[in-house]
N, C-alpha and C positions, 0 to 999 in steps of 0.2 A: 408309621402312618403319616406323620408330619411331612416327611420328604415325598411321600407319594402325592400328597395334596399340592405341594410346590411344583412337582414335576407335571402334574395335570394342568395347573395354571399356565406353566411355561409352554406346554404343548398347545394349549388353546390359543395363547397369544401368537405363537409361531404360525398356527393355522390361519389366523386372521391376517397376518402380514403376508403370507404366501398368497392367500386368496386375493388380497388387494393388488399385489404385484402382478398376478396373472390376469387380472381384470382390466389393467391399464391398456389403453389403445396405444399402439405404436404408430408413429407417422412414418411414411415411406421415405427412404433416403434417395434423393434424386441428384443426378449430375447437374452441373450448371446449364447444360444444353436443355435437359428435360425441364428444369425450372423455368428457363426462358420461354420455351414453347408453351408450357402450361400457363404461365403468366399472360402471354399474348392471347391465348385462347380464351382465358377468363375475361380479359379486358374486351375482347371482341364480342363476347356474349353479354356484356353489360355490367360486369363486376368492376368496381372502382380500382384504379391502379394500386392504391395502398393495400386494400383488402386482397387483391390478386397476388401481390408480392408476398404477403404473409402466408397465404394459402400455398403458394409455390414453395415456400421455405418449410412448410409443414408446421407453422406456428399457429396452432388452433386458437389459443386464448387471445393472442394479439389480433388475429383476424376477427374474432367475435367482438372484441372491444372496439376495433376500428369500425366495424359494420354498425355497431350500436351508436358510436359517436356520429357517424355520417347520416344515419337514418332515424335515430331516436326510437328504434324498435326495442321491445322487451328482451330480456335475456333468453327467454324461451324461444321467441321468434328468431333471434339471431343464431342460436344454436341450430334450429331447424334449417336455417338458410345455409350456414357455413359447413356443417357436418357432411352433407352430400358432396360438397365441392372438394372435400379433402380425400375422397375415395380414389 
C-alpha cells in the first residue's frame, strides 16, 4: 500500500510537469531575412526599433520589458500589446 501511494504521487507530479510543458508557447523560428522583414514592418507601423528587434527574434519577455521601459505601461497592458505582434 505504501508503494502504491508513492507511485500515485509520482504520477501526479509527472502529470503536472507534462501539462506545463505542453501549455508553453513556442516562438516561431525565423530566418535572418524573415526577421529583417518583420522588424522593418514593425518599425514602419510605429513599433520602436528595440521592441521590434526583440519581437523579430521571438524574445517575448525582452520585448515586454522594453515596451514597459519605453512607455511606462503596466505589465498587463504590455502583454496585450506585445502578444499579438508575436503571431
